[in-house]
KOLMAR-52701 format. One record per residue (C-alpha): residue in one letter; x, y, z. Coordinates in steps of 0.1 Angstrom, whole numbers, plus 5000, padded with zeros to 4 digits. Example, Ala and Ser with C-alpha at 12.3 -4.5 7.8 and 13.67 -1.06 7.14 Angstrom:
# KOLMAR-52701
A512349555078/S513749895071/
# end
This chain:
# KOLMAR-52701
M529449634790/I527049384808/T527949344845/S527349034868/F524849244888/Q522849324857/V522848964846/S521848844880/A519049124883/V517548994850/Y517548644860/L516148704895/K513348924879/E512548644854/I512148384883/G510048614903/N512548664932/Y511649024936/A513649094967/G516748934950/Y515949144919/Y515749474938/R519049414956/E520849314925/A519449604904/L520549854929/R524049704928/Y523949724890/L522650074891/G525150184917/C528050054895/E526750184862/D527550524849/Q524150694848/S524950904819/K525250604797/L521650494804/S519050644781/Q516050814795/S513750534786/E516050284803/K516150484836/Q512350494836/M512150144830/Q514450064859/A512550294881/V509250124873/L510749774879/L512549864912/G508950004922/F507349674915/A510149494932/A509849694962/L506149624964/L506249254956/G509549174974/E509649045009/N510649295036/I511349585012/Y508349815012/N505249855034/F502349815011/G500249975037/E501650315029/L500350294993/I497250114999/A495750325028/L496050625008/A495650835040/R491950775040/P489450825071/S488250495086/K484850535072/E486250525036/R488150195035/Y486750075001/I489250144974/T488550064937/F490649874914/N491050194893/E492350384922/I494850124931/A495950094895/K496350464892/R498250504925/A500550214917/Q500850284882/I500049934871/D497349774848/K494049744863/S494349364854/K497249324880/V495649504909/E494049174923/F497349004923/L499049294940/V496449304967/M496548934971/K500148944976/A499849225003/L497149015020/S499148715019/K502248885033/G500149025062/L500849375052/V497149435050/Q493949275061/G490649295042/S488749145013/I488349174976/D485149214959/Q485949104924/V482349164909/N482349524920/Q486249564917/L486549694953/I489149624980/N487849675017/I490949735039/T490249665075/W493849695089/V497449805078/Q500649695092/P501849955115/R505050135107/V507350435118/L505550745115/S506951095106/P505951405126/Q503551505100/Q501951155100/I501751185139/L500151505137/A497551375111/M496851065133/S496351315162/E493751495142/R492051175132/I491851065168/G490551395179/T487651365152/W487051005162/G486651125197/K484151385190/D482251125169/V482250905201/D480951185222/S478351265198/M477150905196/E477150885235/T474851175236/I472451015210/V472450685228/K471850865264/D468951075247/N467350775232/A468050535261/R466050735284/D462850725262/I463450335260/L463950295296/T460950495307/K458550325283/A459449985299/
# end
């Protein structure tokens, strides 16, 4: 039996209203007897809901996906990495990143020729205790890098200042 939620979800998906599709698809799945859905239909619904969560307004923080928990020195991400992580075709990566850029979820640039994304900023979000610990470790590493650079500058500045 087809429900109004199912019809509404299909319609919203077709017109590109991802947030609406996400809401209606969850309503449909909440009312549907899960045992009546085939395994392939369950998988399809999961993938479609995932895309809707990424593309729909105010549903999912794209930064969590795109940052990939990388150190700040490794902010270049290949189209292949994003396609694999997001489980999408490589040809759809640019659109996905452009959408995230336009929504202000991330800041950066797209290098189409080399198929690279440079992420310079990710929208802040609530952090779990594990994420806070990881961030603390990164800040500690960054502090050591700054101290090391300060020592290098001091040592080299002495030579420059004494030659002047």
